[in-house]
KOLFI-93496 format. One record per residue (C-alpha): y, x, z. Coordinates in steps of 0.25 Angstrom, whole numbers, padded with zeros to 4 digits, always signed. Each point is the difference from the previous one (the first is absolute). Layout:
BEGIN
YXZ;...
END
This chain:
BEGIN
-0356-0095+0472;-0014+0006+0001;-0004+0012-0008;-0013-0008-0003;-0004-0001-0015;-0001-0014-0006;-0012+0005-0008;-0010+0000+0012;-0004-0012+0008;+0011+0003+0010;+0013-0007-0005;+0014+0005+0002;+0004-0004+0014;+0012+0001+0010;+0014-0001-0006;+0003-0010+0011;+0015+0005+0001;+0002-0006-0014;-0005-0014+0005;+0011-0009+0002;-0007-0006+0012;+0000+0014+0006;+0014+0002-0003;+0004-0013+0007;-0009+0003+0012;+0007+0013+0002;+0014-0007+0000;-0006-0010+0010;-0005+0011+0009;+0013+0007+0000;+0007-0013+0002;-0009-0004+0011;+0002+0013+0008;+0015-0002-0002;+0000-0014+0004;-0009+0002+0013;+0009+0011+0005;+0012-0008-0002;-0004-0014+0005;-0011+0003+0011;-0001+0009+0013;-0008+0013-0003;-0012-0004+0008;-0001-0014-0004;-0014-0003-0005;+0005-0007-0012;+0006+0013-0005;-0013+0007-0001;-0007-0013-0006;+0010-0002-0011;+0001+0015-0004;-0016+0001+0000;-0001-0012-0009;+0011+0006-0009;-0008+0013+0000;-0013-0007-0002;+0006-0007-0012;+0004+0013-0007;-0011+0009+0004;-0011-0010-0004;+0005-0001-0014;+0000+0016-0001;-0014+0001+0006;-0006-0011-0009;+0006+0006-0012;-0006+0014+0004;-0014-0007+0003;+0000-0007-0013;-0008+0010-0008;-0012-0002+0008;+0001-0013+0006;+0007-0012-0006;-0005-0008+0012;+0008+0009+0009;+0012+0000-0009;+0000-0016+0000;-0002+0000+0015;+0011+0009+0004;+0010-0006-0010;-0003-0013+0007;+0002+0006+0014;+0013+0005-0005;+0004-0014-0004;-0005-0006+0013;+0008+0011+0008;+0013-0004-0007;-0003-0014+0002;-0001+0002+0015;+0013+0008-0001;+0006-0012-0007;-0003-0009+0012;+0007+0010+0009;+0013-0001-0008;-0001-0015+0000;-0002+0000+0015;+0012+0009+0002;+0008-0010-0008;-0006-0012+0007;+0002+0004+0015;+0014+0004-0003;+0003-0013-0007;+0004+0007-0013;-0002-0006-0014;-0013+0003-0008;+0005+0001-0014;-0007-0009-0011;-0004+0007-0013;+0012-0007-0006;+0010+0006+0009;+0011+0008-0007;-0003+0013+0007;-0014-0001-0003;+0004-0002-0015;+0009+0013+0002;-0012+0008+0006;-0008-0005-0012;+0011+0006-0010;+0000+0013+0008;-0015+0001-0001;+0001-0002-0015;+0012+0009-0002;-0008+0013+0000;-0014+0004-0004;-0002+0006+0013;+0008-0007+0012;+0000+0009+0012;+0005-0002+0014;+0014+0004-0005;+0000-0012-0009;-0001-0010+0012;+0006+0009+0011;+0013-0009+0001;-0008-0012+0002;-0011+0006+0009;+0011+0007+0009;+0010-0011+0000;+0007-0003+0012;-0005-0015+0000;-0015+0000+0006;-0002-0013-0008;+0002+0008-0013;-0008+0012+0004;-0012-0009+0004;+0001-0008-0012;+0001+0012-0009;-0013+0005+0006;-0007-0013-0002;+0004+0000-0014;-0005+0014-0003;-0013-0004+0007;-0001-0012-0009;+0002+0010-0012;-0011+0009+0005;-0010-0011+0003;+0002-0006-0014;-0002+0013-0006;-0013+0002+0009;-0005-0013-0004;+0001+0003-0015;-0006+0014+0003;-0012-0007+0006;-0002-0009-0011;+0001+0012-0010;-0010+0008+0009;-0010-0012+0000;+0001-0002-0015;-0002+0015-0002;-0012+0000+0009;-0006-0012-0008;+0003+0007-0013;-0004+0014+0003;-0008+0000+0012;+0000+0010+0011;-0005+0015+0002;-0015-0004+0000;+0001-0007-0014;+0009+0012-0006;-0010+0010+0006;-0012-0007-0007;+0007-0001-0013;+0004+0014+0001;-0014+0005+0003;-0005-0009-0011;+0010+0006-0010;-0003+0014+0004;-0015-0002-0001;+0002-0006-0014;+0008+0012-0005;-0010+0010+0005;
END
């Protein structure tokens, strides 16, 4: 969290490491690095594209959170970029399955249900929580695990965007807070 006081017009900002969306994005990044090293040749363009999409998902959540004190517009934009990057990565994992004639799990698949249980089993799931599935010997399990984790993260990001929109409508942005703070300061002096 930032050291900013909530008494001024700059709200408390940062704290992205506590966001569930960031925590999932970090697992996805680490899992994608593992996955691409294991299943692709080192200089395959797909490796760089997948790792960059995973990195973009994680980094844009952090950057948006850090920008939130002075620009709700930037926070919303970067959170949406994070979601879009992870959705791009989702397609790469789906392509991996399709071109290898591997099965894409439905949301009702027993292993998706198991991943959901693992996700709820602790307040802060980590890479270790899902490591057995991410690093499974069967590439179908590995890819579908990553797809499921991306689905978790994009769900959280959609909810986060809805909250950011609602907060902006209720509280406004920096310009509105600055005007109110200036008016309050003038009235008190």
